[in-house]
N, C-alpha and C positions, 0 to 999 in steps of 0.2 A: 504494500500500500504506500509506504513512504517513498519508494523508488518511483512508483507510477505518478504520485502527486508531484514529486520533484521534477520529473521529466516534463509534466504539464507546466509547472512554474517556470522552468527553464525556457520553454517556448515563448511564454508570455513576456518574460523579461527581455529576451532577445528581440522579439517583435517590437516592444515599446522602445528599446534603445535604437533599433534600426529606423523606426518611424519618427521619433521625436528627439533622439540624441541622448535620452536619459530615461530612467524608470523610477517611478515613485511607488514605494511599497510599504504596506503595513504588515507587521509580523507579531504573532502570538508566541507564547512559551508554554511550559507545562510538558508533562511526560508524553502527551499525545503528539507533540510536535518534534520531538528530538530525532526520531528516525528520518522524518521528512527533511529536517535541516541538515542532517548528516549527509544525505544524498545530494541535497541542493548545493551545498558549499563545494562539493567535488566537481561541479559543472565546469568543463573547459570552455564553454561557449559564452558564458555571461561575462560582460565587461563590468566587473563590480565597481570600477572607478566611476561609473556613470549611474550608480544606484543611490537613491536617497531613501533612508529608512525611517519609518515612524513607529513609535511604540504604542501598542494596543492598550495595555493596562499595567498598573503597578500598585503594590500595597502602600498605604499611607503609614509613614513612620518607620519603615523597614530600611536598615542601612544598606547602602549600595554593595557592600561586600558580604552581605548575608547570603548563604547558599540558595535561599528561596527568592532573592531579589530578581525580578524579571529583567531589569536592565543588566544585571550581572549575567544572567543566562543568555540573553541576546548577544552580549559582547563576547562571551566565551564560545558560543555555538554558531554565531553568524558573523558579527562585525570583525572580530579579531582574525577569523579564519579566511576572510575574503578581502579585507582592506577597505570595506565600505567607508567612504570619506565623510559622509554626513549622516549622523544618527541623532534623531530628535528624541532623546530619552526623557521619560517622565520622572522627575525627582520627587518621590513621595515624602522626602524629609524637608522639602523646601516650602516656600509660600505657595500654597495650593492654588489660590486664585491666579497668581502670577504664572505658575507653571501651566495651568489650563489655558491662559490667555496666550502665552508665548508659543507653546507647541501647537495650540489650536489655530493661531493665525498662520503659522508656517504650513500646517496641514491643508488649510483651505485656500492657499494661493493658487493651486492648480489641481486638476483631477488626480486621483490615485489610480495607478494602473492595475494593481492587484493587491488584495488583502488576503493574508494567510491567517486563518482562524481555526479554533476548535469549538467544541460544544461541551459544556459541563455536565456532570452527572445529574444536576438539577435543571438541565437544559439552558443554562446561562449562555449568553453570547458576550464575549469579553467578560467583564465583571458585572454585566447587567443581569442580576439575579431576578427571579420572578417575585412579584410582577414587574416587568421591565417597562420603562418609559418609551413608548413607541412614537411619541409626538415631538419631543424636544429636538431642536436643531442645533443646540450647543454641541461643539465638537467633543468636548470632554466633560465628564461629570465626576463629582465626589459621591460615591455610593456606599451604602452599608452592605456588608457581606452577610448572607444568611447562614444559618447553622449548617445546612447541607453543603454549601460551598466550602465552608471552613473545614468541615470534616473530610471533604475530598482532598484538601491540601495535606491533612495529616495522613490519610490513606495512601497518598502518593509518595510519602516519605519526606516532604519538604519541611515539616515541623514535627516535634516530638509529641505535642498534645494540642488540643483545640485551644487551650488558653494561650498558647504561643502564637496562634494565627491572628494577624491584625484583623480588626473588626470593620475597617474602612479601606477603600481603595480609590484610586483614580482610574476611570474607565472611559474609553472611547464610547460615544453614544451609539445606539442602534442605527439612527438615521445617518450618522457619519459613516459607519461601516457600509451601509447600503449605497452610499454615494460612490463607492469604488467601481471602476469599470468591470472588474472581474473579482470574484470571491472564490477561493479554494478553502474548503473546510475539511480538515483531516480529523477523523474520529475513529480511532481503533479501540479494541478491548471490550470484553464482555461487560465490564462495569458500566459502559456507556450504552448498552443495548436498549434499556428501557427508555433512555432519553432519545435515542435515535428513533425508536418507534413512535414516541409522542410527537417528535418534530416532523416526521414524514407523514404520519397517518391521521393525526389529530387536527383540530381546528387551529387556525393561526390566531394566537391570542397572547397577551402580555404574560400570562401565567406559564407559557412555554416560549420563552424569549427567542430561541433559535428558530422557531417555526416561521419567523418573519423572513428567513432566508428564501422561503418558497416564493416570495413576491419579487425576487431579484432574478431577472432572466438570464444572467450569466454567472450563476453560482454552480459550482461543481462540488458534490459531497463525496469524499473518499472514505470508504468503510472497509473493514476486514470482515471475515466470516463471522467472528464473534460479535462485533458491534452490530452487524446486520441480522443477527440470528432471530430477532423477534418481529421482523418485518416479512410479510408474505413475499416469496420470490417473484411472484407475478407483479406485485406493486413495484418492486425494484426494477424489474425488466421494463415496465411502462415508463419509468423515469429516465431511462437512457436515451441519448440522442442529442 
């Protein structure tokens, strides 16, 4: 799955650079993204010097050198391995209004070519936990993290206990993610199967934030057999194309 998604991402980045001289990209972190990033950074075709990277979300109050810091993960698994020259990181330790304004203004200067995202066990998109705000046009929000989201972070091994997980985060808004030209969502593992089924087969509603991806006509959802296990194969087949 990671290799297939990375090959798709490579094509999109090369096309954007060929067409416009640069590519503007949003990237997520988390265990679901690591195999994808490992394959992507190995691409011999992408001119990484022409890539501008935007941060999807970050914990409030977490030090940049903490193992769970998303800006640390992006630097270690993407920026440092490719030499991307411009990375608009979200500083969750800084003045949150200033961070939202500065990175948000840079984000909205031009269209985003592709967003790389995941889906949470509670169906969150970025850190937009249910019920998500489907209406705001603010590029970034300060959000409260629900218990299911925080427990996922413990389950993935980023924190020893739920008490260690920050209760707030900076998150790109749903509408801002949907403004991307293309969206690739990488969602592996059995623990995501119920979320995938809700996103694909249920109604589009704020209580299932990632269901909103179905309104974007250039979203590609990458699943493995485990994460797709609760969806009828016929439904999956009807979505291809």
